[in-house]
C-alpha positions, 0 to 999 in steps of 0.5 A: 500500500502506497503511503499517503501524505497526512490529511487534516482530521474530518469532523461530522457535526449535526443540526440535531440528533439522528441525522445520520452522522454515525453511518456517514462517519463509517462510510468515510472511514471505509473510503479513506481505507480504500484510498490507502489511508489508515483512518480511525473513528473518534467520538469524545462523548457518546450516549447509548445503550448499545456498547461493545467490548474492546480486545482489552476488555473495556467498553465503548459505544457500539457505533465507534466499534462499527466505524472501526470495523469499517476502517479495518482496525480493532476498536479501542476506548480512545475512539470513544473515551466517554460513554453515557449509558442511560439507566433512567430518564434522568440518570446515566452510568458514566463510563470513562476509558472503558470503565464505569466511574459512577452514576450521575443525574443529568444536572450533576453531569452537565453542570457540576461534575468536573468538566475540566477534568473530563475535557482533558481526558477526552482531548488526551484520548484524541491526541493518542489516537491521532498519533497512530492513525490518519485521518481521524474521522470525528463525530459530534453529538446531537445539535451543535446549537444547543446554547444552554449546553455550550459551556459544558460541550465536550464533543462538538465544536470545542472538540473540533477546535482542539483537533483542528478538524475540518468540520462538515455540518450534516442535516436531515432533509427527511425531517423537513425544515432543512433550511432553518436548521442549517441556517440556524445552526451556522448563525448561532455559532460563536465566530471562532466556531463558525470559522471551523465549518467547511461545508454542509452535507444534506442527508436522507434525501428522497426523490429526484435530487435535481429538484434540490439544485435551487435548494443547494444554491440557497443554502450556499448563499444564506450560509456562505458554505459549500454544499458538499453533497446531497445523499439519498436515503439509504434503502438497501445498505444495512449498517448497525445503528446504535440509537434507540430511535432506529428500533422504530424502523423495525418490524413490529408483528409476525409474518407468515411463511418464516420462523417468527422470532420476537424480541421483547421490546424492553423500556431499557433495551440494550445491545439490540445489535445482537439481532442484526444478523437475524434481521438479514437471515432470509429464513427468519422474520424478526420483529420487536414487540411488547404486545401480548397477542403478538408474542403468541404468534412467535416461534421463538421469543428472545428477552434481550439485554437491559440497562435496568433489569429490575425496572424492566422485570417490574414492567414485564410483570405489570403489563402482562408480558411476563405471563405471556412468555411463561404461557409461550414456554408451556406451549413449546415455544423457544425462549432465549434470554441474553444478558439482562434477559437471562437474569429475567428468566431466572428465579429471582433478581436482587439488588441489595446494594442499590446498584440499579436503583430502588427495587431491592428484589423481584421474582423472575419468570422462573424458567431457568434455575438461576438467581442473580444478585446485582454487583457494583463491579462490571464484567466486560470481556471478549469471549471465545467459546464452544457450544456443548456438544460442538467444537466449532469456535465461537466468539462474543462478549460480556457486559454485565453487573450481576453475579448469577448462580445455579439453584440446587441440583436442578436438571439443567446444563450450561449452554457453552464452554468458554476457552478457559474451561469455564461453563457459562449460561443455562439450558433446561431444554433446546426450547429454554436457555439463557446466556450472558454472551452478547454476539452469540447470535453472530455465530452460525452454529448457534443460529442453526441450533436455534432454528433446528426445531423449526426446520420444516418451516424453512423454505427450500433453498433458503441459505444461512448467512455469512454475516462477516462477508455481509458486513464487509459488503455493506461497508463497501456499498456505503462507501460507493454510495457516498462516492456517488453523492458527495464531492469527494475531491473537494473534501480531500482538498479541504483536508489538505490533499 
């Protein structure tokens, strides 16, 4: 590979949340990789319940792990030094450099917690990353024009200023009001921050792009910035998304002619990227629901991870979903619990130290002979394992705060054997099982075992999915999409090529 001259860092900021910055950042990471550079992603502060574990056993936002994968490099906490994991409407767990440092309410965090110290930490992480990779593709968070949070901002224009980044404002035209959002976002910036803006990308366009030529000219005249691209809405490119709003796009009910898999829609659902592979498997129809009647239509019910297991367990008992899952189990449906869902399927979940909140103890659904006690120390580790009775190597990762123990001499067996010989998970039958392992559904051998009882339902000719090859193909398709619809040559010029 020819060594390229260094480029200035590229930063994508937004007129609001969910404008598509994360996916665009992944696309630019793949483009730079294809063009002979050694890029890396960076987001100073991320708020998400979807997280991942680095090879060192530390936690970071899932979006940065996806972007690192697009860049062809291992993920590292320097790519996302500060992660906020909401545990209630007003409280988040604060994860710094991959390790939790406590729970803070929003006011404490944004107004009273040592912002100067955190700013130093995220800037130092960026500096370490920039010394190893080029270019850095930075991602902002939310809107750059939240005036009430300007003094405490760690992730948008102050970060661009520290990095000396060429900054592009991303706007979502699909929401409407794109002229006001772009113009307002630019004009509300302090002069030194406005000077950092190098252009605008209009994202999620639907229809004939030629109809926006006048709009492009108007934005350039109003804002004094070039429109560097108008990117059509992505319909056939599948990149993992971490924002919970992405769940609103998912299927919500069963479908005839396939194996129907229902993921229980928890209030504090986390790591729903566990199901990205199943969403692309042509043998399966995966849908998300907390509707009792829809659960009855499923062949397999998965209780996913949760950032607040006890709060979600309480809600499942209140809304009747817990009873619906128990009835489905009795009817011979397959029940799988992952992480918090694994805890929920047990006999009891307790929290004597108040790690999660005010609920001290609740009975679980009683489908697995396990008991869980919440603990203050979080387990974060990548994992290699095999299924019992099969030597095919598998990979996954653990992120949890509970200690789970088997109850008595019940007739149950572990689900997997870890590389270090430890046994993990619990299975009472091929139709009822649980595990702490996120990513277990990315392993073809486990998918085949999960679907085996429903072989007669699978259409002739339907093939298993090579998920790793599929993901790489999606990154390449995303890069090709951006090459077609952004002025890449001008962007390279802005970056100093």
